[in-house]
C-alpha positions as CSV (number, residue, x, y, z in Angstrom):
1,X,63.7,41.8,18.9
2,X,66.0,43.1,16.3
3,X,65.5,44.6,12.9
4,X,67.3,45.0,9.7
5,X,65.4,47.7,7.4
6,X,66.1,47.2,3.6
7,X,66.6,50.0,1.2
8,X,62.6,49.1,-0.1
9,X,61.9,50.7,3.0
10,X,62.4,53.9,4.3
11,X,65.1,55.3,6.8
12,X,62.2,57.0,8.7
13,X,60.9,53.7,9.7
14,X,64.0,53.0,11.4
15,X,63.9,56.2,13.0
16,X,60.3,55.8,14.2
17,X,60.8,52.2,15.5
18,X,64.1,53.7,17.4
19,X,61.8,56.1,19.2
20,X,60.0,53.5,20.5
21,X,62.8,51.6,21.8
22,X,63.3,49.0,19.2
23,X,66.7,47.8,18.2
24,X,66.9,48.6,14.5
25,X,69.7,49.0,12.0
26,X,69.0,50.5,8.3
27,X,71.2,48.9,5.7
28,X,72.4,52.6,5.1
29,X,74.1,52.5,8.2
30,X,76.2,49.5,7.8
31,X,77.1,50.5,4.5
32,X,74.8,47.6,2.8
33,X,72.7,50.1,0.7
34,X,74.3,48.6,-2.7
35,X,74.5,45.1,-1.5
36,X,72.8,42.4,-2.9
37,X,69.9,40.7,-1.3
38,X,72.0,37.6,-0.5
39,X,74.6,39.9,1.5
40,X,71.8,41.6,3.2
41,X,70.4,38.1,4.0
42,X,73.7,37.1,5.5
43,X,73.6,40.1,7.5
44,X,70.4,39.7,9.4
45,X,71.4,36.0,10.0
46,X,74.7,36.7,11.6
47,X,73.3,39.8,13.7
48,X,70.2,37.7,14.5
49,X,67.9,40.4,13.0
50,X,64.6,40.0,11.3
51,X,64.7,41.7,7.8
52,X,61.8,44.5,7.1
53,X,61.4,44.8,3.3
54,X,59.1,45.8,0.4
55,X,61.4,43.4,-1.7
56,X,59.8,39.9,-2.0
57,X,63.3,38.2,-3.2
58,X,63.9,37.6,0.6
59,X,61.1,35.0,0.6
60,X,63.0,33.1,-1.8
61,X,66.0,32.8,0.1
62,X,63.7,31.8,3.1
63,X,62.5,29.1,1.1
64,X,65.6,28.1,0.1
65,X,66.8,28.0,3.4
66,X,64.5,25.8,5.2
67,X,65.1,27.1,8.7
68,X,63.3,29.2,11.1
69,X,65.6,32.3,11.0
70,X,65.5,35.2,10.2
71,X,62.1,36.1,10.4
72,X,60.8,38.4,7.6
73,X,58.4,41.3,7.3
74,X,57.1,42.6,3.7
75,X,55.0,45.4,3.1
76,X,52.8,44.7,0.1
77,X,49.9,46.4,-2.0
78,X,49.3,49.8,-0.7
79,X,51.4,50.4,2.4
80,X,54.2,52.5,0.7
81,X,54.3,55.7,3.1
82,X,56.9,55.6,5.7
83,X,54.7,57.0,7.8
84,X,52.1,54.1,7.5
85,X,54.6,51.6,7.6
86,X,55.8,52.8,11.0
87,X,52.3,53.1,12.8
88,X,51.4,49.9,11.5
89,X,54.4,48.0,13.0
90,X,54.0,49.9,16.1
91,X,50.7,48.6,16.5
92,X,51.0,45.1,15.5
93,X,54.7,44.2,16.8
94,X,53.7,43.8,20.3
95,X,51.1,41.1,19.3
96,X,53.5,39.2,16.9
97,X,56.2,39.2,18.9
98,X,56.3,35.7,19.9
99,X,56.0,34.5,16.1
100,X,58.9,36.7,14.9
101,X,60.8,35.1,17.6
102,X,60.3,31.6,16.6
103,X,60.3,32.5,12.9
104,X,57.8,33.6,10.4
105,X,56.8,35.5,7.2
106,X,54.8,38.2,7.9
107,X,53.1,40.3,5.1
108,X,51.2,43.5,5.7
109,X,48.9,44.1,2.9
110,X,46.3,46.4,2.5
111,X,43.3,44.3,3.9
112,X,44.9,41.7,5.8
113,X,48.0,40.4,7.5
114,X,49.2,37.2,6.4
115,X,51.6,34.8,8.5
116,X,53.8,31.9,8.0
117,X,55.8,30.2,10.3
118,X,59.2,29.0,9.4
119,X,60.6,27.1,7.6
120,X,58.6,27.5,4.5
């Protein structure tokens, strides 16, 4: 699995995932920190990377896109600390790998995990 972390998620999450062996790029590493969501979406498509964000705008792109890639992981409602976000990902990614690779929107909320297969 390959990931692209948006500005809405700390660089610390990228570092932690990298230490766990994941292929991760933060938008700052590829000079996309000031890019539009559309540009970030296109980069994720080109690089075949799952987007990790707290920005729900990417859901709108996926709705219009009508395809099963790229997958999207969103943090919502109470998951703002980078250490917590990294721990949640590390704990859950091995169990969700197949869904992410097939195409999905994965939403981590305080009391639940929501999963929606793509296309929406």
